[in-house]
C-alpha positions in Angstrom: 56.0 129.3 88.0 52.7 129.9 89.8 51.7 133.3 91.1 52.0 131.9 94.6 55.6 130.7 94.1 56.4 134.0 92.4 55.2 135.8 95.5 58.0 134.2 97.5 60.3 136.7 96.0 58.4 139.4 97.7 58.1 137.8 101.1 61.2 139.5 102.5 60.0 142.9 101.3 56.6 142.2 102.7 58.0 141.3 106.1 60.0 144.5 106.2 57.0 146.7 105.2 54.8 145.0 107.8 57.4 145.6 110.5 57.8 149.2 109.6 54.0 149.9 109.6 53.3 148.2 112.9 52.5 150.4 115.9 54.1 150.4 119.3 51.6 148.1 121.0 52.5 145.0 123.1 54.5 142.3 121.4 53.5 138.7 121.5 55.5 136.1 123.4 59.0 135.6 122.1 59.3 139.2 120.9 57.6 138.6 117.5 55.5 141.3 115.8 51.9 140.5 114.8 50.8 141.2 111.3 49.2 144.6 110.8 46.2 142.8 109.5 46.1 140.2 112.2 42.7 140.8 113.8 40.3 138.5 115.7 38.0 136.5 113.5 35.2 138.7 112.1 31.5 137.8 112.2 29.5 136.7 109.3 29.1 139.1 106.4 28.4 138.9 102.7 27.3 135.7 101.1 26.5 132.5 103.0 29.4 130.1 103.5 28.0 127.7 100.8 27.6 130.6 98.3 31.1 131.8 99.0 32.8 128.5 98.6 30.8 127.3 95.6 33.0 127.1 92.5 36.2 128.2 94.4 39.5 126.4 95.2 41.1 126.1 98.6 44.9 125.9 98.6 46.7 124.0 101.4 50.3 125.4 101.6 52.7 122.7 103.0 55.9 124.0 104.5 58.0 121.1 103.3 59.1 119.5 100.1 56.9 116.7 98.7 57.1 113.2 100.1 57.3 113.7 103.9 54.7 113.2 106.6 53.3 116.8 106.4 52.9 116.6 102.6 51.3 113.2 102.7 48.8 114.2 105.4 47.8 117.3 103.5 47.4 115.4 100.2 45.2 112.7 101.7 43.2 115.4 103.5 42.8 117.4 100.2 41.0 114.5 98.5 38.1 114.6 101.0 37.9 118.0 102.8 36.0 119.8 100.0 33.1 117.4 100.2 32.5 118.3 103.8 32.6 122.1 103.3 29.4 123.9 102.3 29.6 124.7 98.6 32.0 121.8 98.0 35.1 123.8 96.9 38.0 122.1 95.1 41.1 121.6 97.4 44.7 121.6 96.1 48.1 121.3 97.7 51.2 123.5 97.1 54.6 123.1 98.6 56.6 126.0 100.1 59.6 124.5 101.7 62.1 126.6 103.6 63.5 127.0 107.1 61.8 124.0 108.5 58.4 125.3 107.4 59.0 128.8 109.0 58.7 130.3 105.5 55.2 128.9 105.0 54.1 129.9 108.6 55.3 133.5 108.0 53.6 133.6 104.6 50.3 132.3 105.9 50.3 134.9 108.7 51.5 138.0 106.8 50.8 137.5 103.1 47.8 135.2 102.4 44.3 136.7 102.6 42.1 135.8 105.6 39.2 134.7 103.4 39.3 131.0 104.1 40.7 130.0 100.8 44.3 129.5 101.9 45.3 127.1 104.6 48.7 126.2 106.0 50.3 122.9 107.2 53.6 123.7 109.0 55.6 122.2 111.8 53.9 122.6 115.2 57.3 123.3 116.7 57.2 126.7 115.1 55.3 127.7 118.2 58.4 126.9 120.3 60.3 129.2 117.9 58.1 132.0 119.1 58.7 131.1 122.7 62.4 131.2 122.2 62.4 134.4 120.1 64.1 132.8 117.2 65.2 135.2 114.4 62.8 135.2 111.4 59.6 134.4 113.3 57.0 136.9 112.0 53.8 135.6 113.6 51.9 135.3 116.9 50.7 131.7 117.1 47.7 132.7 119.3 46.2 134.6 116.3 46.3 132.0 113.7 42.8 130.6 112.8 43.5 127.1 114.0 41.4 124.5 112.3 42.6 121.3 113.9 45.4 118.7 113.9 45.7 115.2 112.6 48.1 113.4 114.8 49.7 113.0 118.3 53.3 112.1 117.7 56.3 110.6 119.4 59.8 111.9 118.7 62.2 109.1 117.8 65.8 108.7 116.5 66.1 106.4 113.6 69.6 105.0 113.0 71.1 102.7 110.4 71.2 99.1 111.6 74.9 98.9 110.8 75.7 101.8 113.1 77.5 101.1 116.4 74.7 103.0 118.1 72.4 100.1 119.1 70.8 101.3 122.3 69.8 104.6 123.9 72.7 104.3 126.3 75.1 104.3 123.3 74.1 107.9 122.6 76.1 109.0 125.7 79.2 106.9 125.0 82.3 108.9 124.3 84.3 106.0 122.9 82.2 105.9 119.8 82.6 108.2 116.8 79.9 111.0 116.8 76.5 109.9 115.5 75.8 112.0 112.4 72.2 112.9 112.0 70.5 114.9 109.3 68.2 117.8 110.0 66.1 120.5 108.3 66.1 123.6 110.5 65.5 124.8 114.0 61.8 124.4 114.9 61.7 120.8 113.6 62.2 117.6 115.6 65.0 116.7 113.2 67.1 119.5 114.8 65.5 120.1 118.2 65.7 116.5 119.5 69.4 116.0 118.8 70.2 119.4 120.3 68.2 118.6 123.4 69.9 115.2 123.7 73.3 116.7 123.5 72.5 119.5 126.0 70.4 117.5 128.6 71.7 114.0 128.3 75.3 114.5 127.2 74.7 112.7 123.9 77.4 112.4 121.2 75.5 113.7 118.2 76.8 115.7 115.2 73.9 117.4 113.5 74.0 118.2 109.7 71.1 120.6 109.1 69.7 122.2 105.9 67.9 119.3 104.2 64.5 120.3 102.7 62.6 117.5 104.4 62.6 114.1 105.9 62.4 112.5 102.4 65.7 114.1 101.4 67.3 113.1 104.7 66.3 109.5 103.9 68.2 109.7 100.7 71.2 110.9 102.6 70.9 108.0 105.0 70.6 105.5 102.2 73.8 106.9 100.6 75.7 106.8 104.0 76.0 110.6 104.0 74.4 110.6 107.5 73.7 107.8 110.0 70.1 108.6 110.6 67.6 111.3 111.7 65.3 112.1 114.6 61.6 112.8 113.7 58.1 111.7 114.4 57.9 107.9 114.7 54.4 108.1 113.0 56.2 109.4 109.8 58.5 106.4 109.6 56.1 104.1 107.7 55.6 107.0 105.2 59.2 108.0 104.7 61.0 104.8 105.4 58.6 101.8 104.9 61.4 100.1 103.0 63.6 100.5 106.0 61.0 98.7 108.2 60.5 96.0 105.6 64.3 95.4 105.2 65.0 95.9 108.9 67.8 98.3 107.8 67.2 100.8 110.7 66.9 100.7 114.4 65.1 103.0 116.8 67.1 103.1 120.0 65.7 106.3 121.5 62.5 108.2 121.7 60.5 110.8 123.8 56.8 110.3 124.4 54.3 112.6 126.2 52.9 109.4 127.7 56.2 108.2 129.1 56.3 105.0 127.1 55.5 104.3 123.5 53.8 101.0 122.9 53.9 101.5 119.1 57.7 101.9 119.2 58.4 99.2 121.8 56.3 96.7 119.8 58.7 96.9 116.9 61.8 98.0 118.7 61.7 96.4 122.2 65.1 97.7 123.2 64.2 101.4 122.6 64.5 103.6 125.7 62.9 106.9 126.6 65.2 109.9 126.5 64.1 110.8 130.0 65.7 107.6 131.2 69.1 109.2 130.2 68.5 112.3 132.2 68.7 112.5 136.0 68.2 116.2 136.6 64.5 117.0 137.3 64.7 120.5 135.7 66.2 119.0 132.5 63.4 116.4 132.4 60.8 119.2 132.7 62.5 121.2 129.9 62.4 118.1 127.6 58.7 117.7 128.3 58.0 121.4 127.6 60.0 121.3 124.3 57.9 118.3 123.1 54.5 119.6 124.3 53.5 120.6 120.7 53.6 116.9 119.7 50.0 116.8 121.1 48.9 118.8 118.0 51.1 117.4 115.3 50.4 118.0 111.6 48.2 121.0 112.4 46.1 122.9 109.9 45.7 126.7 110.2 44.4 129.7 108.3 45.5 133.3 108.5 44.3 135.5 111.4 41.0 137.1 110.8 39.0 134.5 108.9 35.3 135.3 109.2 33.8 133.4 112.1 31.2 131.5 110.0 33.8 130.3 107.5 36.3 129.3 110.2 33.6 127.3 112.0 32.6 125.6 108.7 36.3 124.7 108.1 36.6 123.3 111.6 33.5 121.3 111.3 34.6 120.0 107.9 38.0 119.1 109.2 36.6 117.1 112.0 34.1 115.4 109.7 36.8 114.6 107.2 39.1 112.9 109.8 36.1 110.8 110.9 35.1 110.0 107.3 35.5 106.2 106.5 36.7 107.1 103.0 39.4 109.4 104.4 40.4 106.8 107.0 40.8 104.2 104.3 43.1 106.4 102.3 45.0 107.4 105.4 45.6 103.7 106.2 46.8 103.1 102.7 49.2 106.1 103.1 50.3 104.6 106.4 49.1 107.6 108.4 48.2 107.3 112.1 45.3 109.7 112.7 44.7 111.1 116.2 42.3 114.1 115.6 42.3 117.2 117.7 39.8 120.1 117.2 40.7 123.7 116.5 39.7 124.5 120.1 42.1 121.8 121.5 44.9 123.1 119.3 44.3 126.7 120.6 44.6 125.4 124.2 47.9 123.6 123.4 49.2 126.7 121.8 48.3 128.8 124.8 50.0 126.2 127.1 53.2 126.2 125.1 53.3 130.0 125.0 52.9 130.2 128.8 56.3 128.5 129.3 58.3 130.1 132.2 60.6 132.8 130.7 63.7 131.4 132.4 63.0 128.0 130.9 62.3 129.5 127.6 65.7 131.3 127.7 67.4 128.0 128.4 65.6 126.3 125.6 66.6 129.2 123.3 70.2 128.7 124.2 70.0 125.0 123.5 68.3 125.5 120.2 70.7 128.2 119.0 
């Protein structure tokens, strides 16, 4: 057991201690408490960035079990990131799965040191968890040291080809048995999309949550334990390339920020947008708000308070890595679709999500409960 994994046993105590020690200042959106050490990024002090990183190791904490889209993205990134950081540090990946990556987000915010040596890859929908005030959120997403994001994704529902659910319209049929979908935890598209479809479109979905990641849900689909799952379409070639090759799954339904998804329709021409099943304008607006973080999918962050010069070096290195032909070649081999966003762009998306109207945030919280 690594020291980092051993520290998981102390996370609960650390959270309680942090909460007890916090002052009575304003709380962030969603009623969460910021870490006592969560301060704006400090200026440059001490050794130069190159001197600091020389001979050191950066650890990327992935909030899911190995094998899924977040883990694959982090592992491909780790092969190239260090060569673009002054001092050329080594970069390794560790997995800290739990609560749909909430455990990793909380750990990064409250436990890991803000020295630029620990980064986190967790689900971007954890920001929505803050908006809805979900139990267990112990961070203010505005204060993370955002480095960038690797993708812009489209939510999709992947269903076994032998299921009676062939089209998006079938999701609302009451004469069919419930569609059983696997999920991880609130704050992931595996759980949020089915719940939104049930509440806003009257879908007939039974969600079985608690899997450790999309890769373990795939095993459940293969064994007929569940009928499918909803997650990022861009992760399908990673998790289920054999499904695509064997034509053993169908994608009848999706939700795209751009209205239509050419990538999905090219392979599954009968797929329909979830918005086409919803007539109420307010419900359509709520669905768009819930999916807004897909503009910054597979984000990379550091704890609050990373010195400004190191944060800028990490941001520059991240952008350079995602544009590096060697990285892009490995990403293609790993079936990753890369759509880069800078740290500043991620910060803006976070701000937009956290500005959701409180009444709409309350309704979203009720749906996700």
